[in-house]
C-alpha positions, 0 to 999 in steps of 0.5 A, a space after each residue: 718752198 722745195 717740197 718740190 711736188 712731183 704731181 705739180 711737176 710732171 705735168 708740165 715735164 714729164 719725159 715720154 717713152 721712159 720706157 721706149 725701145 729706141 732710148 739707150 744708156 749706157 752710163 749713168 751718174 747720179 748725186 744722191 743726199 744722203 737718208 734720214 739722219 740726227 740733226 746737228 742741232 744736237 751737237 753729236 755726232 749724226 748717224 744714219 735714221 733706220 728711216 734714214 737706211 730703209 729710204 736709201 735702200 728702197 733708193 738703191 732697189 728702184 735704180 736696180 730695176 733701172 739701171 740693171 735688173 730687167 725682171 725686178 719691178 720697175 719702180 723709177 721705169 726701166 732702162 737696162 745699163 748693157 752688159 750690166 752684172 745682173 745678179 754677183 756686184 762687180 765693182 769694176 762697173 759703178 764707182 761708188 764715192 763719199 766723205 769719211 762720215 758715218 751717216 754718208 758711209 752708211 747711205 751708201 751701204 743700205 743703198 748697196 744693198 738695195 742695189 745688190 741685194 745678198 746672193 747664194 753664189 756670194 760676191 765673187 768681186 768682194 770673197 774671191 771665191 764664189 762658192 767657198 769650197 775647200 780643199 778637202 772636200 767643205 764648203 764655207 756659205 759666206 755671211 748673211 746669205 751671201 750678202 755683197 761687199 761694195 768698194 765704198 771709196 770716203 775720203 777725208 776732207 784732207 783729199 783733194 777728191 772730197 771737194 767735189 763730194 764737198 766743194 765750198 768745206 775747206 774753202 774759206 771766200 765761198 764761205 764769205 761769198 755766203 754770208 753777204 747773204 746775212 748783211 743784206 737788205 732780203 736777208 733782213 726784211 725775210 728776218 722779219 718777216 719769220 719774226 711771228 712765225 719763230 715766236 711760237 716755237 716751244 724753246 723746251 722743245 730744243 731740249 736747250 739745244 736752242 737759246 730763247 733767243 735764237 728763235 730766228 731766221 739766223 738758225 733757219 737752217 737748224 731749225 729747221 733740221 731739228 723741226 723735221 727728226 723731232 716730227 717723224 719722231 717725237 709724237 708729243 712734238 708733232 702731235 703739237 704742230 698738227 693738232 693745235 690752232 695755234 701752231 697750225 702751219 707754223 711746221 711749214 713756214 718754217 720749212 719756207 724760211 729754211 729753204 729760202 736760207 738755203 737758196 741764196 746760201 748756196 744757192 742764187 747765182 743770178 743775184 751774182 754782183 761779180 759772176 765769181 759763183 762763189 756762193 756755188 763752188 761746191 757746184 761747180 766743182 760737182 760738175 766737174 766730176 760729171 762732165 769728168 766722168 761721161 768724158 773716160 765713159 766716152 773714151 774709153 766705149 770708143 777705144 774699147 769694147 763693153 766687154 774690156 772697158 778702160 778706166 771708166 765706170 758706167 756706174 758713177 754713184 756720188 753721196 754726199 749733203 744738199 748745198 752741191 746740188 742746190 749750187 749745181 742747180 741754180 747754175 744750171 739755171 733750173 730755177 729759170 723755167 720753175 723756182 720750185 726748184 729755189 729750196 733744199 731737196 729731201 732726203 734721198 733725193 738724187 741727181 741722174 744725169 745719162 748719158 744715151 743714145 736713141 734708135 734700132 743699134 743698141 751698142 756705142 755709137 762712135 760718132 759722138 753725134 750720136 750721143 745726148 744727155 738726159 738730167 732726173 730729178 728723184 724728190 726723195 722716198 717720201 713723194 714717189 709717183 712710180 716714175 724719174 721725172 725729166 727736166 730740160 737744161 740750162 733752161 731749154 725749153 719744156 720740151 727739151 729735157 734731152 741735150 746733145 751730149 756736144 752741147 751738155 760739153 761745152 754748157 758743163 766746162 764753162 761751169 765747172 772748177 775744172 782743176 783743183 789748182 783753179 778751185 784752190 786759188 779760188 778758194 785762196 784756200 788752207 788743204 793741205 794738198 792745194 800745198 806746192 800743186 802744180 797745174 801743169 802736172 796735177 789737173 784733174 776735170 779738165 774737158 781739154 785733157 780729156 782730149 790731149 794726145 800728148 802722151 798719158 797724164 800723170 795721177 795726183 798720187 803718182 805727181 806727189 810722190 815723185 814730188 817729194 821724192 826730188 824735192 828731198 833729193 835734192 834738200 839732201 844732195 845740197 845738205 850734204 854738199 853744205 856740210 863737207 864745203 860750208 863746215 855746218 855740224 849739228 850739236 843739241 840746243 837746250 829748248 826753254 819751256 813754251 810760256 817764255 814765248 810769250 805772245 799771243 798765248 802768252 804774258 807779254 806780246 812778241 813783237 812778230 804777232 800781229 797788230 789787232 789795233 792796226 786792222 782798222 786803219 788798214 792794217 792785214 788781215 792775220 792768217 785764219 780772219 775772214 772778214 767781208 769785203 765792200 759794198 758797193 752803195 749810192 745813195 736814194 734820194 731819201 740820202 740812204 744807202 742801197 746797194 748797187 746792182 753791179 754785173 750779174 744777170 745783163 753780166 752773163 748775157 754779155 759774156 758768153 752771149 746767148 748760147 744757141 745749138 741748131 741741134 737744140 732748135 732755140 738760144 736760151 742764155 748762157 749760165 753765169 753764174 753745208 746744210 749737212 755741215 751748218 755748224 762750220 759755216 762761220 768756223 776757221 777753214 783749218 780743222 784744228 788736227 790738221 796734219 801730213 
């Protein structure tokens, strides 16, 4: 479905003047899918392959030429960002964020090898000095011919930063909304239509990782993920899929079905029943981070010179899975004009947003009306035509690839999840960082907060420490008063063996244990149990129950109206709306080793 053909798309939406001297980028944000990794279906920890490392290295080289090096081979065009350090990596200019997953961290490292290759003088920001000259006159050569050490921030799923890279993780509401697709008529119809394709697959190809009765649409993502790896690395399977008439079209069909499954699972916000779009929660969180970083950049550039920046970075690079990309593209209505966006982005694909101005003046404009944002999609390194392709956002006309900063700010503020509190409440998340979150003290990526003049905001980390210290101090004072006034004293209590407690894992049922039998009578679900809510149905003429479509696209237009900007020149509908973690989609949201 996707395989997003750049040849077709370029003929429709190629952005003219990519190397125009009047185009002046001031910052960029890129969300990059990892390079090729080992398949999920094996059950082993996924790691970056040599192919994947080369993909990321090449992408890093191409984007280096575009944003940094005016003399390099302009693989993706050349639009250098002013004052970027060219040869020696300056970690104060680039923010690199990912999850603490091997193939994601390795992808970021391989990418940065291409963006800032080894340099003879070494990396002054990483080693403390560039020459290695010692006091006794001797010199020490930096390792690997001056390998440059980029600062890669890798976040645990148990930290709030992770929601901007994988917002659907630890989000039961998102999983529940996505899983509703698997009980829909569309899913059942596709499953029936795909049966012939999956029946042709040989169970022996999966080396015991897939049972015979699992070769169906229910496992479309896992199957294509595994076959795509074997198609590249296993000569026998490759020759079967390409050389035997029996398997003609089978590989492409598995990709098509995986694309359809992924789009309906993480995207397809136009079909939302109630406009919550919770299946696209990863895209909402990613939108918040994109807008937040650009807001920091705009505020810094208006109040500081480019040589003395504030807290912002000209380049922000996030490395993650494909599910946030699918979600965000749905929220941005990218599929409204081209259905090819309804699919899985290939490895080493990138969603790129550039903040720029035009005209003869290259300096950052003080008037925000002179700022624009352009969106590019790079379809991996396997289908590479030497240019970034720009696309219109939010169903604008094909020629309107540029959006005024004011309009971009407004539209992204409507689709994003703007605070940690909103995410925690919407997700009903059991994540530890959601415990005790106060919306008055912890606000992340809130556009309104960026323009507030009421002092300085407290960072989440500082707020957490202050809150913990205050809580402990108050608790200590109260307990001390209780000891003095109430005569409370400590004594040792002999603890009984856990096996005597009975309950869920013991020999007897405790009175406090949830009564599972009562669930059918309207009893409440115990913590950790996820169930499907009731669906609206109506009886058709044949007496069969049919799904009733409520809200969806029409409600979005009713809620927001047809957004019109005088600068954009036309009306367009307002938006309302991990594959990398397939094996955890239906699992319990709390990890067993989660702890404070």
